[in-house]
N, C-alpha and C positions, 0 to 999 in steps of 0.2 A: 254673642254666642247663642245658638238655638238650644233651648231646653225641650227635648222631645217628651211629650206627655202622651197618655192614651188618646186624648182628643186629637193631638197632632198626627199620630200614627193612623188613627181612624180616618181623619180627613185625607191624608195622603192615599190610603188604600181606596177610599170612596172616589177620589178624583181619578185614580187609575182605572177603577172599574167602570166609571162613567165614560171615560174615553174609549175603553175597549168595547163597551156596549153600544157605541155609536155606529159600528159596522161600516167601516170605510169601503170594503169590498173590492177596491181597485187592486189589481195584481194577483188576485186569487187564481186566475187562469192564465197568467203570464203576459207576454208582450202583446198578443193579439187583442186582449181585453183592454190593456192600457191604451193602445193605439186607437181602438174604437171609441173609447171615452174621450181621448184627445180630439179626434175628428168631430165628435158631437159638441164638445165644449167650444171649439173654434167656430163651428157653424152658429152656435148660439151667440157667441161674442160678436161675430160679424153681423148677425141679424139685429141684435139689440143696439149695437154701437157701430154703425157702418164706417165711421172714421178709423176704426182700428184696422180695417183692411189696408188702408194707405200706410198706416204705421207698420204693419207686418211686411208690406212691400219694401219699405225702407230699412228694415232691420237686418242684421247679420245672422240672427237666429232667434228662436222663440222657445221658451220653456213653458210648457202647459201643465198645470196641476189641476186636473179635472174635478177632484173632490178632496178637499182638506177638511178633516174633522178636528174640531177644537173643543175641549171641555175643561172645566175647572171648578174646583170647590176649595178655595184657599190656595191649593197647589194645582196647576193644570198643565196641559200640554196640547200639542197639535201634531197631526201626522197625515201624510198623503203621498201618493205616487203619481209620476207623470213622465213626460217624454220631452227631450230636446229635439227640436226640428231645425234643420238648416236647409234652405232652399226647398221647403215642403216635405223633406224626407226625415224620418226619425233616425238620429245618429247615436243617441244614448238614452238610457232611462235613469231617473233620479227619484229619490225619496226626499221629503221635506219633514223636518221635525223642529219642534220648539217646546221649551219648558218655560213655565212662568210660575210666579208665586206672588201672593198679595191678596188684596180684597177683590175676589172674583167668585162668581157662581154662574153656572149655566153651560150650555153647549150650543155649538153652531157648526154648520157646514158651509163651505163656499168654494168657489173656483178662483184661481188666479193665474195670470199669464205674465211672464217677464219677457219684454222685448229688449234684446241686446242690440243697441243702436250703433255700436262700433265693433269692428273686428277685434280690437284690443280687449274690450269688455267681454266678448264671447270667449276669446282665448284664455283670459284670466279665470273665467268661470270654469272652463273645461279642464284647465291644468291644475286647479286647486283640489286638494284631497277632500275638502269640505268647505264650500263657499257659504258665507254668511251675508245675508242682505243687510245693508246698513245705510250709511250716509250717501253712497253713490247711487241710490235708487230714488227715482222720482215716482211718487204715487199718483195714480189717476183712479180715484175711487168714485165711480158714478153712483149717485143716489137715485133710486127709483128709475124713472124713465128719462132722466136728463141726459144730455149729450156730453161727450168729453170735451173739455175746453180746448180751444184752438191752440193755445200755447203748449199744451201737452203733446199735441200731434206734430208740432214743429220744434219740439224741445231738442236741445243739444245734450241732454243728459245721456250718459253711457247706458243706463238701464232704466226702462220705464215699466212699472208694475201696474196692472189693471186687476182689481179685485172686484168680483161681481157674483151674483147668484146667491147671496147670503140667505140662509134660512136657519132658524133656531132661536133660542132665547139667551143670547149673550151679546153684550154691547161691544161694538168695535171689531175691526179686523185690520191687522197690520202685519207687515212682514219683517219688521225690525227684529233682529236677533234670530231669524229663522235660518236654519242650516240646511243646505242642499248637499246630498251625497249621491254619487253615482252608484247605481245598483245593477245587478243582473237578475231580472225578474224570473 
């Protein structure tokens, strides 16, 4: 059982203020702004990791989160907005959220793209009221300038996540426990 002290309440409020202070900016001007950021993010992904273009060509759909802001000081969270594209066209907009607790401090921003490799995976995602990334997601997290592994590009996983463009002072980026919810921007 958690015993809330002044320090615990202060830590919670500080983490929330830190997350708000990171200024995600996505969605403040509606769908046009989200779509423009999605286009820029995909161009950057394809330029940095050319193999992802083949991955996109084989996928049933792509969820692009151009900017996810994550911060924590004991208690933390993450938030971002993006778009689901099927055959190159935006079909829905989504937000991503995550809460965390534990030994953590810092803030970071990053982009991530989910490649839905099967129609079933895409339909499960679209039909759910709030889809949570978990065991059925294979991660392809390129470090620095390295290329994505060949097995990632030929994987039979239903969903492949690529996390890239990290900046900030926080260790790690994962999508475990991240919730995606359809929104109307």
